[in-house]
C-alpha positions, 0 to 999 in steps of 0.5 A: 568730084570737086577739083582740088585747089591748092589754096582757097582764100576766104575774104576780099579785104586788105588781108585776103587780097594781099594773101591772094597776090602773094599766093598767085605770085608763088604759082599756087593758083589761088581761088578767092571767095569774095563774100557778099561785101567785096573789099571788106571794111575799106569798101565802105570808107571814103578817104584813106590817107594813111596807106603807104604809096598814096601821098594824095590819099585814095578812096577806100573802094578805089584802093580795094579795086586796085588790089583786086586787079593786082591779084587778078593780074597774077592769076587769082580766080574770084568767086562772088558770094558767101561761103555757105559751108566750111569744113576744115575738120577733115582733109581735103578741106571743103568749102561750099558757095551756094550750089558750088563745092570746092576742095582744098589742100589749104585755106587762108581765112581773112573774113575780118571783123565787123564794127558793131553799130547801134543799128540806127537807119541814119547811122548806116546811111552816114558811114563815111560821111561823118559816122565812123567806127575808127578814130585812127582811120578817120580822125584827121578829117575832123579837125576843128569839129565837136565830136560825139563818141558812144561807148564806155569801154577801153575802145571808147576811151582810146578813140575819144583820147585820140580824137582830141588831137583834132577835135575842139571838143569830144563828148563821150555818151554812155548808157550807164552811170559808170564806165566799163573801161580799165582804170588807167584808161578812165583816168587818162580820158578824164584828165583830158580837158577836151573830153566831156561826159554824158552818162545814163544816155543813149543815142537814138538818132543821127542827123542828117542823112539828107545833107550827107553829113553829121550835124548832130545826134538825138540823145535819150536819158535812160532814167528820165526818158527825156530826149534832146538834140545835141549838135556835133560834127562827127559821130564815132561808134566805139562799142567794139567789133565782132569777128566774122568767125561764126562759121568756124565754131567747133572747128578751129580754136577761138578766144573768149571774144571769138577771135581766131587764135594763131599758134605760130605765125599765121597758123591756126589750131588746124594745120593747113588753115591760116588766118590773117587780118582783123579776124585775129587782130584785136589791137591794130585793125589797120589796112596796112597791118591787115595787108602785112598779115595777108602777106605772112599767111600766104608765105606760111601757106606756101611753105606748108604746101611745099612740105606736104606736097605728096 
């Protein structure tokens, strides 16, 4: 029989690690399942300059390592690997990691959301080196450069508009001849003299992994089939995020985009199961807000366990 845990935390990004710090300090002896990509999205980020307390900036992996050390210091236990099975339909909750089985009185879900990318090999190699999926995270590093944003929805319009604060020119590349963004977002972007448009076009390559920086993209007109190189100093992918909730379908309430629905504070539709970070946050998606939600989830979890301590 698996030993009963007070709380199991799924996910090791800002939200999960902050929840672990608070849960450990509350003497809950938390167990954290790191997942196959420890540190979440920040582990793939080079410079982080907007996280409070680091006036000179900090490397994403370094920030996550510091958070993990802090969680370990207060007694959090870590298991590396993905949860292969999660059952929160009955109590105690059951979580399996490969051949290990755990039971818990409560669960904090902080598995985040993954930015959608185009799937180009060079794109993946250049993440953190000129390829980004977060303008508010990385826009500051592109001062005085010409940038390309791919996408046609509200996210792309927001990213392009924000990037004009730093870039000399932002070119939006979209596969269709019309945008999917809301009318107000389209109007705002089209009124910005720094934003230019290329329609009916796909990005089929990003240059240049050998130089460890973005020097341009390869464009393909989807009507004519003609391809051309387009120089730029940065490439932003703005085609949305996919919340990592596949393992929860049919167990807890998700919205129409598969984000976790929170009822009161960080409580999910299942009492004793809490959520925090990008797994439910469709608006902000910042490290500092994820950390805040992680704190809230741990406090809500502590209160729940105190009320159900029999």
